[in-house]
OpenMM code with the backbone's topology and positions (N, CA, C; nanometers):
from openmm import Vec3, app, unit

residues = "MET LEU LEU GLY PRO GLY GLY GLN GLU ILE TRP SER GLY HIS ALA ALA ALA GLY PRO GLY THR PRO THR ALA SER ALA PRO ALA PRO THR ALA ALA PRO GLU SER PRO ALA ALA GLY GLY SER ALA ASP ALA ALA ALA LEU ASP ALA ALA ARG VAL GLN ALA GLU ALA ALA ASP PRO VAL THR ALA VAL ARG GLY LEU ALA GLY MET ARG ASP ALA ALA PHE SER THR GLY ASP LEU ASP LEU LEU ALA ALA VAL ASN ALA PRO GLY SER SER ALA ALA ALA ALA ASP GLY ARG ILE ALA ASP GLN MET ALA VAL SER ALA GLN ARG LEU ALA GLY PHE ALA THR LEU LEU SER ASP VAL ALA PRO GLU GLY GLN GLN THR ALA THR GLN ALA LEU VAL ARG LEU THR SER SER THR SER GLY TYR ARG THR ILE ASP ALA ASP GLY LYS VAL LEU ALA GLU GLY PRO PRO GLY PRO ALA ARG PRO LEU ARG LEU VAL LEU VAL SER VAL ASP GLY HIS TRP MET ILE SER ASP ILE LEU PRO GLY GLY".split()
positions = [
    Vec3(11.4770, 11.1081, 8.4474),
    Vec3(11.4864, 10.9637, 8.4338),
    Vec3(11.4593, 10.9016, 8.5688),
    Vec3(11.3820, 10.7959, 8.5703),
    Vec3(11.3472, 10.7242, 8.6912),
    Vec3(11.4267, 10.5952, 8.6927),
    Vec3(11.4947, 10.5707, 8.8021),
    Vec3(11.5728, 10.4489, 8.8137),
    Vec3(11.5059, 10.3545, 8.9107),
    Vec3(11.4950, 10.2308, 8.8706),
    Vec3(11.4377, 10.1290, 8.9569),
    Vec3(11.5475, 10.0579, 9.0327),
    Vec3(11.5110, 9.9527, 9.1032),
    Vec3(11.6104, 9.8747, 9.1745),
    Vec3(11.7193, 9.8303, 9.0772),
    Vec3(11.8414, 9.8444, 9.1145),
    Vec3(11.9513, 9.8053, 9.0277),
    Vec3(11.9903, 9.9139, 8.9293),
    Vec3(11.9241, 10.0295, 8.9349),
    Vec3(11.9632, 10.1430, 8.8534),
    Vec3(11.9107, 10.1448, 8.7115),
    Vec3(11.8147, 10.0553, 8.6739),
    Vec3(11.7617, 10.0605, 8.5376),
    Vec3(11.6676, 10.1784, 8.5233),
    Vec3(11.6654, 10.2329, 8.4045),
    Vec3(11.5743, 10.3422, 8.3768),
    Vec3(11.4330, 10.2867, 8.3632),
    Vec3(11.3385, 10.3546, 8.4278),
    Vec3(11.1979, 10.3171, 8.4210),
    Vec3(11.1268, 10.4164, 8.3331),
    Vec3(11.0527, 10.3762, 8.2429),
    Vec3(10.9641, 10.4442, 8.1493),
    Vec3(10.9417, 10.5929, 8.1675),
    Vec3(11.0262, 10.6762, 8.2002),
    Vec3(11.0179, 10.8199, 8.1806),
    Vec3(11.0568, 10.8184, 8.0371),
    Vec3(11.0717, 10.6924, 8.0098),
    Vec3(11.0988, 10.6502, 7.8781),
    Vec3(11.1289, 10.5040, 7.8726),
    Vec3(11.0643, 10.4137, 7.9424),
    Vec3(11.0823, 10.2695, 7.9282),
    Vec3(11.2262, 10.2374, 7.8953),
    Vec3(11.2463, 10.1476, 7.8033),
    Vec3(11.3826, 10.1136, 7.7655),
    Vec3(11.4409, 10.2204, 7.6751),
    Vec3(11.3577, 10.2847, 7.5991),
    Vec3(11.4062, 10.3854, 7.5061),
    Vec3(11.4215, 10.5206, 7.5715),
    Vec3(11.3279, 10.5569, 7.6557),
    Vec3(11.3333, 10.6888, 7.7156),
    Vec3(11.2754, 10.6957, 7.8550),
    Vec3(11.1852, 10.6076, 7.9011),
    Vec3(11.1330, 10.6078, 8.0363),
    Vec3(10.9810, 10.6011, 8.0434),
    Vec3(10.9130, 10.5844, 8.1657),
    Vec3(10.7676, 10.5784, 8.1755),
    Vec3(10.7035, 10.7138, 8.1553),
    Vec3(10.5955, 10.7209, 8.0899),
    Vec3(10.5233, 10.8450, 8.0757),
    Vec3(10.4167, 10.8347, 7.9701),
    Vec3(10.3185, 10.9313, 7.9688),
    Vec3(10.2132, 10.9270, 7.8700),
    Vec3(10.1372, 11.0583, 7.8531),
    Vec3(10.0292, 11.0805, 7.7592),
    Vec3(9.9821, 11.2074, 7.7019),
    Vec3(9.8341, 11.2444, 7.6865),
    Vec3(9.7855, 11.3773, 7.6359),
    Vec3(9.6543, 11.4188, 7.5791),
    Vec3(9.6614, 11.5506, 7.5059),
    Vec3(9.5583, 11.5847, 7.4397),
    Vec3(9.5611, 11.7076, 7.3608),
    Vec3(9.5323, 11.8292, 7.4467),
    Vec3(9.5156, 11.8108, 7.5750),
    Vec3(9.4878, 11.9244, 7.6625),
    Vec3(9.5847, 11.9300, 7.7786),
    Vec3(9.5345, 11.9624, 7.8953),
    Vec3(9.6196, 11.9801, 8.0128),
    Vec3(9.6788, 11.8486, 8.0593),
    Vec3(9.7928, 11.8539, 8.1315),
    Vec3(9.8541, 11.7334, 8.1837),
    Vec3(9.7565, 11.6587, 8.2751),
    Vec3(9.7596, 11.5286, 8.2681),
    Vec3(9.6730, 11.4474, 8.3523),
    Vec3(9.7566, 11.3460, 8.4265),
    Vec3(9.7862, 11.3701, 8.5543),
    Vec3(9.8657, 11.2740, 8.6283),
    Vec3(9.7861, 11.1462, 8.6511),
    Vec3(9.8552, 11.0344, 8.6494),
    Vec3(9.7925, 10.9097, 8.6874),
    Vec3(9.8530, 10.8731, 8.8209),
    Vec3(9.7726, 10.8644, 8.9208),
    Vec3(9.8219, 10.8339, 9.0542),
    Vec3(9.7935, 10.6884, 9.0838),
    Vec3(9.8894, 10.6226, 9.1445),
    Vec3(9.8736, 10.4823, 9.1770),
    Vec3(9.8669, 10.4664, 9.3283),
    Vec3(9.8062, 10.3584, 9.3734),
    Vec3(9.7964, 10.3332, 9.5161),
    Vec3(9.9330, 10.3193, 9.5795),
    Vec3(9.9439, 10.3549, 9.7079),
    Vec3(10.0691, 10.3462, 9.7828),
    Vec3(10.1096, 10.2023, 9.8093),
    Vec3(10.0179, 10.1193, 9.8506),
    Vec3(10.0514, 9.9807, 9.8783),
    Vec3(9.9259, 9.8952, 9.8683),
    Vec3(9.9432, 9.7667, 9.8399),
    Vec3(9.8266, 9.6830, 9.8278),
    Vec3(9.7524, 9.6723, 9.9606),
    Vec3(9.8245, 9.6651, 10.0710),
    Vec3(9.7615, 9.6511, 10.2013),
    Vec3(9.6936, 9.7809, 10.2435),
    Vec3(9.7595, 9.8944, 10.2188),
    Vec3(9.7028, 10.0229, 10.2574),
    Vec3(9.5858, 10.0574, 10.1674),
    Vec3(9.5873, 10.0039, 10.0468),
    Vec3(9.4843, 10.0169, 9.9447),
    Vec3(9.3725, 10.1129, 9.9748),
    Vec3(9.2605, 10.0610, 10.0195),
    Vec3(9.1454, 10.1450, 10.0446),
    Vec3(9.0592, 10.1561, 9.9215),
    Vec3(8.9372, 10.2046, 9.9416),
    Vec3(8.8433, 10.2118, 9.8308),
    Vec3(8.8850, 10.3124, 9.7245),
    Vec3(8.9534, 10.4215, 9.7640),
    Vec3(8.9983, 10.5202, 9.6644),
    Vec3(9.1029, 10.4597, 9.5718),
    Vec3(9.1958, 10.3813, 9.6281),
    Vec3(9.2986, 10.3169, 9.5469),
    Vec3(9.2380, 10.2128, 9.4537),
    Vec3(9.1448, 10.1346, 9.5061),
    Vec3(9.0789, 10.0337, 9.4240),
    Vec3(8.9993, 10.1011, 9.3129),
    Vec3(8.9347, 10.2122, 9.3455),
    Vec3(8.8576, 10.2859, 9.2450),
    Vec3(8.9490, 10.3416, 9.1361),
    Vec3(9.0672, 10.3915, 9.1746),
    Vec3(9.1621, 10.4452, 9.0761),
    Vec3(9.2111, 10.3345, 8.9826),
    Vec3(9.2402, 10.2177, 9.0380),
    Vec3(9.2842, 10.1058, 8.9543),
    Vec3(9.1705, 10.0590, 8.8648),
    Vec3(9.0493, 10.0526, 8.9189),
    Vec3(8.9341, 10.0143, 8.8364),
    Vec3(8.9140, 10.1128, 8.7222),
    Vec3(8.9287, 10.2424, 8.7507),
    Vec3(8.9136, 10.3451, 8.6463),
    Vec3(9.0215, 10.3284, 8.5396),
    Vec3(9.1442, 10.2968, 8.5818),
    Vec3(9.2530, 10.2747, 8.4858),
    Vec3(9.2225, 10.1537, 8.3982),
    Vec3(9.1691, 10.0499, 8.4578),
    Vec3(9.1337, 9.9302, 8.3797),
    Vec3(9.0275, 9.9625, 8.2744),
    Vec3(8.9277, 10.0408, 8.3132),
    Vec3(8.8225, 10.0788, 8.2187),
    Vec3(8.8827, 10.1604, 8.1042),
    Vec3(8.9688, 10.2580, 8.1369),
    Vec3(9.0331, 10.3380, 8.0319),
    Vec3(9.1177, 10.2504, 7.9404),
    Vec3(9.1904, 10.1560, 7.9974),
    Vec3(9.2781, 10.0689, 7.9181),
    Vec3(9.1996, 9.9854, 7.8175),
    Vec3(9.0728, 9.9602, 7.8446),
    Vec3(8.9878, 9.8816, 7.7558),
    Vec3(8.9266, 9.9649, 7.6436),
    Vec3(8.9483, 10.0957, 7.6439),
    Vec3(8.8865, 10.1842, 7.5450),
    Vec3(8.9323, 10.1518, 7.4035),
    Vec3(8.8431, 10.1724, 7.3101),
    Vec3(8.8764, 10.1543, 7.1687),
    Vec3(8.9673, 10.2665, 7.1194),
    Vec3(8.9558, 10.3843, 7.1790),
    Vec3(9.0382, 10.4991, 7.1430),
    Vec3(9.1786, 10.4807, 7.2020),
    Vec3(9.2830, 10.4772, 7.1196),
    Vec3(9.4175, 10.4528, 7.1714),
    Vec3(9.4659, 10.5600, 7.2695),
    Vec3(9.4239, 10.6846, 7.2527),
    Vec3(9.4666, 10.7910, 7.3449),
    Vec3(9.4102, 10.7646, 7.4845),
    Vec3(9.2839, 10.7271, 7.4910),
    Vec3(9.2229, 10.6934, 7.6198),
    Vec3(9.2879, 10.5690, 7.6782),
    Vec3(9.3114, 10.4692, 7.5936),
    Vec3(9.3732, 10.3446, 7.6393),
    Vec3(9.5118, 10.3690, 7.6976),
    Vec3(9.5894, 10.4586, 7.6371),
    Vec3(9.7239, 10.4884, 7.6870),
    Vec3(9.7176, 10.5385, 7.8307),
    Vec3(9.6219, 10.6242, 7.8593),
    Vec3(9.6075, 10.6753, 7.9959),
    Vec3(9.5802, 10.5629, 8.0948),
    Vec3(9.4916, 10.4725, 8.0572),
    Vec3(9.4616, 10.3599, 8.1441),
    Vec3(9.5794, 10.2656, 8.1604),
    Vec3(9.6488, 10.2385, 8.0506),
    Vec3(9.7665, 10.1510, 8.0577),
    Vec3(9.8736, 10.2108, 8.1480),
    Vec3(9.8926, 10.3419, 8.1394),
    Vec3(9.9902, 10.4088, 8.2258),
    Vec3(9.9485, 10.3977, 8.3728),
    Vec3(9.8191, 10.4132, 8.4004),
    Vec3(9.7699, 10.4008, 8.5373),
    Vec3(9.7888, 10.2604, 8.5925),
    Vec3(9.7659, 10.1604, 8.5086),
    Vec3(9.7860, 10.0219, 8.5523),
    Vec3(9.9336, 9.9931, 8.5766),
    Vec3(10.0189, 10.0475, 8.4918),
    Vec3(10.1634, 10.0305, 8.5069),
    Vec3(10.2117, 10.0958, 8.6355),
    Vec3(10.1612, 10.2173, 8.6604),
    Vec3(10.1953, 10.2871, 8.7844),
    Vec3(10.1564, 10.2023, 8.9055),
    Vec3(10.0351, 10.1463, 8.9029),
    Vec3(9.9878, 10.0636, 9.0140),
    Vec3(10.0764, 9.9407, 9.0319),
    Vec3(10.1197, 9.8795, 8.9230),
    Vec3(10.2068, 9.7620, 8.9316),
    Vec3(10.3352, 9.7948, 9.0076),
    Vec3(10.4004, 9.9036, 8.9697),
    Vec3(10.5269, 9.9386, 9.0334),
    Vec3(10.5091, 9.9952, 9.1741),
    Vec3(10.4040, 10.0729, 9.1956),
    Vec3(10.3888, 10.1358, 9.3272),
    Vec3(10.3359, 10.0397, 9.4331),
    Vec3(10.2600, 9.9384, 9.3921),
    Vec3(10.2070, 9.8426, 9.4890),
    Vec3(10.2878, 9.7138, 9.4963),
    Vec3(10.3658, 9.6874, 9.3933),
    Vec3(10.4374, 9.5607, 9.3861),
    Vec3(10.3530, 9.4499, 9.3245),
    Vec3(10.2321, 9.4813, 9.2754),
    Vec3(10.1469, 9.3840, 9.2075),
    Vec3(10.1902, 9.3785, 9.0614),
    Vec3(10.3030, 9.3145, 9.0373),
    Vec3(10.3667, 9.3160, 8.9065),
    Vec3(10.2903, 9.2356, 8.8011),
    Vec3(10.1943, 9.1552, 8.8434),
    Vec3(10.1103, 9.0822, 8.7478),
    Vec3(10.0279, 9.1774, 8.6620),
    Vec3(10.0054, 9.2988, 8.7094),
    Vec3(9.9316, 9.3985, 8.6316),
    Vec3(10.0010, 9.4300, 8.4989),
    Vec3(10.1326, 9.4132, 8.4933),
    Vec3(10.2074, 9.4453, 8.3716),
    Vec3(10.1659, 9.3572, 8.2537),
    Vec3(10.1121, 9.2393, 8.2821),
    Vec3(10.0691, 9.1495, 8.1745),
    Vec3(9.9526, 9.2086, 8.0952),
    Vec3(9.8793, 9.3021, 8.1545),
    Vec3(9.7680, 9.3672, 8.0856),
    Vec3(9.8094, 9.4994, 8.0221),
    Vec3(9.9355, 9.5368, 8.0374),
    Vec3(9.9856, 9.6658, 7.9879),
    Vec3(10.0686, 9.6483, 7.8608),
    Vec3(10.1632, 9.5565, 7.8644),
    Vec3(10.2594, 9.5398, 7.7549),
    Vec3(10.2285, 9.4176, 7.6700),
    Vec3(10.2398, 9.4333, 7.5387),
    Vec3(10.2159, 9.3224, 7.4465),
    Vec3(10.3175, 9.2111, 7.4715),
    Vec3(10.2718, 9.0868, 7.4769),
    Vec3(10.3626, 8.9746, 7.4987),
    Vec3(10.4747, 8.9726, 7.3945),
    Vec3(10.5969, 8.9495, 7.4408),
    Vec3(10.7118, 8.9394, 7.3524),
    Vec3(10.7631, 9.0716, 7.2978),
    Vec3(10.7054, 9.1818, 7.3400),
    Vec3(10.7461, 9.3135, 7.2880),
    Vec3(10.8663, 9.3692, 7.3631),
    Vec3(10.9268, 9.4723, 7.3046),
    Vec3(11.0389, 9.5382, 7.3723),
    Vec3(10.9907, 9.6080, 7.4993),
    Vec3(10.8677, 9.6580, 7.5011),
    Vec3(10.8128, 9.7206, 7.6218),
    Vec3(10.7983, 9.6169, 7.7330),
    Vec3(10.7501, 9.4981, 7.6989),
    Vec3(10.7360, 9.3908, 7.7979),
    Vec3(10.8724, 9.3479, 7.8505),
    Vec3(10.9714, 9.3410, 7.7634),
    Vec3(11.1059, 9.3021, 7.8063),
    Vec3(11.1652, 9.4052, 7.9019),
    Vec3(11.1484, 9.5337, 7.8707),
    Vec3(11.2034, 9.6394, 7.9564),
    Vec3(11.1374, 9.6380, 8.0940),
    Vec3(11.0052, 9.6329, 8.0970),
    Vec3(10.9364, 9.6276, 8.2258),
    Vec3(10.9648, 9.4961, 8.2971),
    Vec3(10.9816, 9.3892, 8.2219),
    Vec3(11.0124, 9.2592, 8.2813),
    Vec3(11.1434, 9.2585, 8.3567),
    Vec3(11.2433, 9.3259, 8.3021),
    Vec3(11.3724, 9.3335, 8.3720),
    Vec3(11.3566, 9.4058, 8.5059),
    Vec3(11.2828, 9.5130, 8.5065),
    Vec3(11.2603, 9.5880, 8.6303),
    Vec3(11.1767, 9.5045, 8.7269),
    Vec3(11.0697, 9.4448, 8.6768),
    Vec3(10.9807, 9.3644, 8.7607),
    Vec3(11.0546, 9.2455, 8.8217),
    Vec3(11.1417, 9.1814, 8.7441),
    Vec3(11.2172, 9.0677, 8.7963),
    Vec3(11.3002, 9.1083, 8.9168),
    Vec3(11.3689, 9.2207, 8.9075),
    Vec3(11.4500, 9.2673, 9.0204),
    Vec3(11.3630, 9.3038, 9.1396),
    Vec3(11.2513, 9.3685, 9.1123),
    Vec3(11.1616, 9.4063, 9.2215),
    Vec3(11.1045, 9.2829, 9.2905),
    Vec3(11.0666, 9.1818, 9.2132),
    Vec3(11.0072, 9.0606, 9.2696),
    Vec3(11.1073, 8.9845, 9.3552),
    Vec3(11.2311, 8.9721, 9.3077),
    Vec3(11.3336, 8.8984, 9.3820),
    Vec3(11.3577, 8.9625, 9.5179),
    Vec3(11.3579, 9.0937, 9.5221),
    Vec3(11.3865, 9.1640, 9.6473),
    Vec3(11.2598, 9.2109, 9.7186),
    Vec3(11.1419, 9.1764, 9.6649),
    Vec3(11.0120, 9.2145, 9.7228),
    Vec3(11.0034, 9.3651, 9.7470),
    Vec3(11.0461, 9.4419, 9.6489),
    Vec3(11.0415, 9.5876, 9.6604),
    Vec3(10.9253, 9.6439, 9.5814),
    Vec3(10.8887, 9.7676, 9.6157),
    Vec3(10.7899, 9.8430, 9.5394),
    Vec3(10.8343, 9.9879, 9.5372),
    Vec3(10.7793, 10.0635, 9.4454),
    Vec3(10.8148, 10.2044, 9.4287),
    Vec3(10.6973, 10.2896, 9.4775),
    Vec3(10.6923, 10.3125, 9.6070),
    Vec3(10.5811, 10.3855, 9.6686),
    Vec3(10.5743, 10.5275, 9.6133),
    Vec3(10.4553, 10.5660, 9.5724),
    Vec3(10.4354, 10.7011, 9.5214),
    Vec3(10.4677, 10.7177, 9.3745),
    Vec3(10.5103, 10.6117, 9.3082),
    Vec3(10.5451, 10.6210, 9.1668),
    Vec3(10.4213, 10.6525, 9.0839),
    Vec3(10.4305, 10.7545, 9.0020),
    Vec3(10.3197, 10.7891, 8.9114),
    Vec3(10.3771, 10.8505, 8.7847),
    Vec3(10.3163, 10.8154, 8.6743),
    Vec3(10.3526, 10.8726, 8.5450),
    Vec3(10.2613, 10.9915, 8.5192),
    Vec3(10.3184, 11.1016, 8.4788),
    Vec3(10.2415, 11.2216, 8.4494),
    Vec3(10.2375, 11.2385, 8.2985),
    Vec3(10.1188, 11.2449, 8.2422),
    Vec3(10.0990, 11.2481, 8.0987),
    Vec3(10.0502, 11.3849, 8.0536),
    Vec3(10.1005, 11.4308, 7.9420),
    Vec3(10.0497, 11.5536, 7.8819),
    Vec3(10.0679, 11.5471, 7.7315),
    Vec3(10.0004, 11.6366, 7.6624),
    Vec3(10.0113, 11.6458, 7.5165),
    Vec3(9.9881, 11.5128, 7.4464),
    Vec3(9.8948, 11.4343, 7.4958),
    Vec3(9.8654, 11.3025, 7.4390),
    Vec3(9.7811, 11.3206, 7.3127),
    Vec3(9.8275, 11.2626, 7.2042),
    Vec3(9.7550, 11.2755, 7.0773),
    Vec3(9.7937, 11.1612, 6.9839),
    Vec3(9.7001, 11.1219, 6.8967),
    Vec3(9.7350, 11.0196, 6.7978),
    Vec3(9.8330, 11.0777, 6.6961),
    Vec3(9.9117, 10.9908, 6.6370),
    Vec3(10.0051, 11.0333, 6.5331),
    Vec3(9.9928, 10.9379, 6.4156),
    Vec3(9.9811, 10.9915, 6.2960),
    Vec3(9.9732, 10.9089, 6.1760),
    Vec3(9.8417, 10.8340, 6.1659),
    Vec3(9.8402, 10.7382, 6.0763),
    Vec3(9.7208, 10.6579, 6.0502),
    Vec3(9.7118, 10.5429, 6.1498),
    Vec3(9.5963, 10.5280, 6.2082),
    Vec3(9.5694, 10.4174, 6.2978),
    Vec3(9.5011, 10.3077, 6.2182),
    Vec3(9.5344, 10.1831, 6.2475),
    Vec3(9.4639, 10.0703, 6.1881),
    Vec3(9.3911, 9.9963, 6.3005),
    Vec3(9.3220, 9.8919, 6.2662),
    Vec3(9.2525, 9.8128, 6.3680),
    Vec3(9.3497, 9.7372, 6.4575),
    Vec3(9.4742, 9.7226, 6.4118),
    Vec3(9.5708, 9.6430, 6.4880),
    Vec3(9.6914, 9.7205, 6.5394),
    Vec3(9.7091, 9.8459, 6.4972),
    Vec3(9.8250, 9.9232, 6.5413),
    Vec3(9.7928, 10.0722, 6.5433),
    Vec3(9.8477, 10.1404, 6.6441),
    Vec3(9.8318, 10.2851, 6.6562),
    Vec3(9.9592, 10.3432, 6.7158),
    Vec3(9.9835, 10.4692, 6.6839),
    Vec3(10.0973, 10.5421, 6.7386),
    Vec3(10.0409, 10.6623, 6.8136),
    Vec3(10.0836, 10.6777, 6.9386),
    Vec3(10.0377, 10.7882, 7.0210),
    Vec3(10.1590, 10.8667, 7.0669),
    Vec3(10.1554, 10.9972, 7.0413),
    Vec3(10.2656, 11.0827, 7.0859),
    Vec3(10.2226, 11.1466, 7.2172),
    Vec3(10.3192, 11.1754, 7.3025),
    Vec3(10.2901, 11.2329, 7.4326),
    Vec3(10.4156, 11.2880, 7.4974),
    Vec3(10.3935, 11.3554, 7.6075),
    Vec3(10.5047, 11.3980, 7.6931),
    Vec3(10.4861, 11.3261, 7.8252),
    Vec3(10.5930, 11.2670, 7.8745),
    Vec3(10.5872, 11.1853, 7.9949),
    Vec3(10.6893, 11.2341, 8.0967),
    Vec3(10.6466, 11.2398, 8.2203),
    Vec3(10.7393, 11.2616, 8.3312),
    Vec3(10.6936, 11.1713, 8.4444),
    Vec3(10.7747, 11.1597, 8.5457),
    Vec3(10.7397, 11.0740, 8.6581),
    Vec3(10.7527, 11.1511, 8.7887),
    Vec3(10.6736, 11.1075, 8.8852),
    Vec3(10.6781, 11.1666, 9.0185),
    Vec3(10.8013, 11.1175, 9.0924),
    Vec3(10.8289, 11.1798, 9.2041),
    Vec3(10.9274, 11.1237, 9.2958),
    Vec3(10.8673, 10.9975, 9.3568),
    Vec3(10.9474, 10.9126, 9.4142),
    Vec3(10.9002, 10.7878, 9.4725),
    Vec3(10.9991, 10.7407, 9.5774),
    Vec3(10.9574, 10.6418, 9.6544),
    Vec3(11.0454, 10.5784, 9.7530),
    Vec3(11.0521, 10.4293, 9.7223),
    Vec3(11.1711, 10.3726, 9.7224),
    Vec3(11.1856, 10.2290, 9.7078),
    Vec3(11.1697, 10.1687, 9.8468),
    Vec3(11.0695, 10.0817, 9.8602),
    Vec3(11.0315, 10.0237, 9.9890),
    Vec3(11.0537, 9.8727, 9.9829),
    Vec3(11.1094, 9.8148, 10.0909),
    Vec3(11.1269, 9.6694, 10.0929),
    Vec3(11.0021, 9.6023, 10.1500),
    Vec3(11.0053, 9.4703, 10.1599),
    Vec3(10.8890, 9.3926, 10.2054),
    Vec3(10.8477, 9.4277, 10.3479),
    Vec3(10.9415, 9.4755, 10.4282),
    Vec3(10.9116, 9.5128, 10.5667),
    Vec3(10.8657, 9.6572, 10.5799),
    Vec3(10.8570, 9.7301, 10.4680),
    Vec3(10.8140, 9.8693, 10.4722),
    Vec3(10.9264, 9.9681, 10.4960),
    Vec3(11.0489, 9.9194, 10.4950),
    Vec3(11.1644, 10.0061, 10.5160),
    Vec3(11.1969, 10.0810, 10.3864),
    Vec3(11.2211, 10.2118, 10.3986),
    Vec3(11.2588, 10.2926, 10.2828),
    Vec3(11.4058, 10.2655, 10.2523),
    Vec3(11.4311, 10.2166, 10.1330),
    Vec3(11.5681, 10.1842, 10.0907),
    Vec3(11.6322, 10.2991, 10.0143),
    Vec3(11.5520, 10.3741, 9.9416),
    Vec3(11.6047, 10.4837, 9.8591),
    Vec3(11.4892, 10.5758, 9.8221),
    Vec3(11.5258, 10.6950, 9.7798),
    Vec3(11.4269, 10.7891, 9.7279),
    Vec3(11.4691, 10.8289, 9.5882),
    Vec3(11.3722, 10.8328, 9.4992),
    Vec3(11.3988, 10.8721, 9.3612),
    Vec3(11.3366, 11.0077, 9.3346),
    Vec3(11.4074, 11.0938, 9.2649),
    Vec3(11.3535, 11.2264, 9.2336),
    Vec3(11.2530, 11.2190, 9.1186),
    Vec3(11.1722, 11.3222, 9.1029),
    Vec3(11.0842, 11.3265, 8.9861),
    Vec3(11.1670, 11.3208, 8.8577),
    Vec3(11.1115, 11.2579, 8.7557),
    Vec3(11.1795, 11.2490, 8.6260),
    Vec3(11.1368, 11.3644, 8.5374),
    Vec3(11.2272, 11.4134, 8.4545),
    Vec3(11.1955, 11.5265, 8.3658),
    Vec3(11.0966, 11.4863, 8.2570),
    Vec3(11.0285, 11.5846, 8.2048),
    Vec3(10.9345, 11.5609, 8.0945),
    Vec3(11.0125, 11.5217, 7.9698),
    Vec3(10.9623, 11.4189, 7.9023),
    Vec3(11.0262, 11.3715, 7.7796),
    Vec3(10.9205, 11.3434, 7.6744),
    Vec3(10.9461, 11.3877, 7.5530),
    Vec3(10.8532, 11.3529, 7.4455),
    Vec3(10.8758, 11.2068, 7.4049),
    Vec3(10.7661, 11.1343, 7.3906),
    Vec3(10.7722, 10.9930, 7.3538),
    Vec3(10.6665, 10.9629, 7.2497),
    Vec3(10.6837, 10.8497, 7.1851),
    Vec3(10.5825, 10.7938, 7.0958),
    Vec3(10.5627, 10.6490, 7.1390),
    Vec3(10.4386, 10.6133, 7.1696),
    Vec3(10.4079, 10.4770, 7.2103),
    Vec3(10.3447, 10.4028, 7.0938),
    Vec3(10.4011, 10.2885, 7.0625),
    Vec3(10.3430, 10.2017, 6.9602),
    Vec3(10.2488, 10.1070, 7.0332),
    Vec3(10.1223, 10.1130, 6.9951),
    Vec3(10.0212, 10.0250, 7.0533),
    Vec3(9.9822, 9.9202, 6.9507),
    Vec3(9.9597, 9.7995, 6.9993),
    Vec3(9.9097, 9.6931, 6.9133),
    Vec3(9.7845, 9.6349, 6.9785),
    Vec3(9.6960, 9.5852, 6.8946),
    Vec3(9.5744, 9.5233, 6.9452),
    Vec3(9.6032, 9.3762, 6.9724),
    Vec3(9.5782, 9.3358, 7.0963),
    Vec3(9.5941, 9.1963, 7.1360),
    Vec3(9.4583, 9.1508, 7.1889),
    Vec3(9.3979, 9.0578, 7.1210),
    Vec3(9.2642, 9.0101, 7.1583),
    Vec3(9.1652, 9.1258, 7.1722),
    Vec3(9.1775, 9.2234, 7.0830),
    Vec3(9.0850, 9.3351, 7.0810),
    Vec3(9.1122, 9.4458, 7.1807),
    Vec3(9.2279, 9.4407, 7.2502),
    Vec3(9.2627, 9.5415, 7.3500),
    Vec3(9.3980, 9.6030, 7.3152),
    Vec3(9.4097, 9.7347, 7.3298),
    Vec3(9.5369, 9.8018, 7.3046),
    Vec3(9.6371, 9.7655, 7.4127),
    Vec3(9.7598, 9.7379, 7.3689),
    Vec3(9.8706, 9.7128, 7.4614),
    Vec3(9.9932, 9.7843, 7.4062),
    Vec3(10.0864, 9.8167, 7.4946),
    Vec3(10.2079, 9.8862, 7.4530),
    Vec3(10.3066, 9.7847, 7.3969),
    Vec3(10.3548, 9.8145, 7.2770),
    Vec3(10.4512, 9.7284, 7.2106),
    Vec3(10.5921, 9.7862, 7.2179),
    Vec3(10.6006, 9.9166, 7.1954),
    Vec3(10.7321, 9.9804, 7.1920),
    Vec3(10.7189, 10.1243, 7.2379),
    Vec3(10.8266, 10.1759, 7.2938),
    Vec3(10.8339, 10.3163, 7.3360),
    Vec3(10.9512, 10.3779, 7.2631),
    Vec3(10.9197, 10.4789, 7.1839),
    Vec3(11.0194, 10.5442, 7.0997),
    Vec3(11.0396, 10.6870, 7.1452),
    Vec3(11.1581, 10.7425, 7.1207),
    Vec3(11.1770, 10.8843, 7.1515),
    Vec3(11.0808, 10.9681, 7.0671),
    Vec3(11.0340, 11.0761, 7.1252),
    Vec3(10.9472, 11.1670, 7.0521),
    Vec3(11.0307, 11.2639, 6.9710),
    Vec3(10.9647, 11.3442, 6.8940),
    Vec3(11.0442, 11.4375, 6.8148),
    Vec3(10.9702, 11.5610, 6.7789),
] * unit.nanometer
topology = app.Topology()
chain = topology.addChain("A")
for resn in residues:
    res = topology.addResidue(resn, chain)
    for name in ("N", "CA", "C"):
        topology.addAtom(name, app.Element.getBySymbol(name[0]), res)
């Protein structure tokens, strides 16, 4: 379990279980940039690649991109990225919103935060407006950094957890609506 500022659990299962995501083959870590200022072309390229994946019509591919964008939001402190990840008004948006609100007030970021995805696969019937993706999610270790770059805390890697992500189509793009325990 990954704890954010104030001790809330972060999507190693979102609100239900924490951050994390999946595929039908080997684990694929999504790495996020360390900081917006340190950025660099590799970090920008990784975020651009995540954005492209998030736009995919295939929900499994989209989940990987959404996880990468979410990782970038928390690791860089660019919390506006979450608006492209979670469906408006959803439980996923509310859970990330609580974490983002605390981070924004204290100008903190989670340096090194990354969601590690494995066993990502569709589950059940997909429609044009809703899909269910099962996966195993874990998180990397990270450091909570304040606005001055001071390390406030260190978080350990989160254990692997089976999850099911409910995706909904919003304006033709997959977004996370809910995170359910896997089984």
